[in-house]
N, C-alpha and C positions, 0 to 999 in steps of 0.2 A: 219770372211771372209774378204779377201783382196778385195778392190774395186779399179779397174783400170779405169781411166777416162781421158778424155781430155776436155778442155774448152777454147774456143777462146774468149768468151765474159764475162766469169765469172759466168754465170748462173748455169752451170753444177757443177762447183766447189762449189758454195754456197749450192746446193742440197746435194752433196756428203758429205760435212762437217757436215751436220745435221744428217747423218746416224750414226756417231760415230764409224765407222769401220776403221781399218788401210787402208791407201790409197796409191796409186801410180799414180801420174799424168804423163800421156804420153806427151812427147815433141819430136821434131825432133831429139834431141840429145840422147834420151834414148829409142827409140822405139824398139830397138833390145835387150832389157834386158830380160834375162831368169828369170823365177820365179819357185819356187819349192813348191808352195802351191796353194790350190784352190782359185779361184777368180771369181768375176763377173765384168762385164764392165758396165759403165754408160756413155752413149754417147749422144751428142747433135745431132740434125738433120742438116747435112751439105752435100755439094756436095761430090760425090764419091772421087774426088782427095784429099780432106781434110781427109776423113775417111780411106784412104789407110794406115794411121798411125796405126789405130786399127788392120788392117789386118797384117801389118808388125809385130806388137807385138804378135798377136795370133800365127803366123807362126814361131816365134823364138823358138829355142830349143824345149823343151817339153811343152811350154805354152798352146798349143792346148789341151793337155790332162788334164790340170787343169782348163779349161774354163767351168764354171758351169751355167752361164746364163747372160742375158743382159737386161738392162733397158735403156729407152731413154727419152730425153727431147726435147722440141720444142715448137712450137706455133700452137694452134689449127686452126689458120687462114690458115695454110698450107693445110687444108682439107685432102685429101687422102695421101698427103706427110708427114703428121704429124707422127713423129717417124720412118720414113722410114729407117734411118741408123740402128737403133736397130732391126727393123723387118728384114732387109737384113742380119745382122750379125746372128740373130737367125736362119734364114733359111739356110744361107750358112754354118754355123758351127753346125747346128742341136742341139742348146741349147735352153732352155726355154726363151721366151720373158716374163720377170718377171713383167714389169710395164712400162707405159708411163705417163709422167708428163709434165705439162706446165711450162715454164720459170724455176724458181728455186724450184718449187714444194711447196706443202702445207704440214702441219704436217700430214694430212691424207695420202698423197703420201709417206711420210717417213715411217709412220706406216705400210702401205700396203707392201712396198718393204721389210722392215725388217721382216715382217711376212713370206713373200715368201722366203726370204733368209734363215730364220731359218728352213724351211722345206727342204732345199737342203742338209742338213746334214753335 
């Protein structure tokens, strides 16, 4: 499964690299890249203006049809805002919210997300 992600501080990148899946890191330069395979997104918790990048990617070409689920990272000190970017994408695009993890995630977080991804087919 392809993992599409963006990372401003490096925490999300560190988590994604632990998964061992093929990756595509979103940047301002490549946000409108079409894909032709199923993918999940792993996103940090940031303001809406920053996460517009994820929306641009999903809405490009047929990318929305290949979007299978989303996971999110953040800081539990955000309380109710913890993981809100992933929660919003899940709701807006009607894909499963696969997992929420703190900072760069633990091995348990990696194992849980990989288990959920394996069930996506």
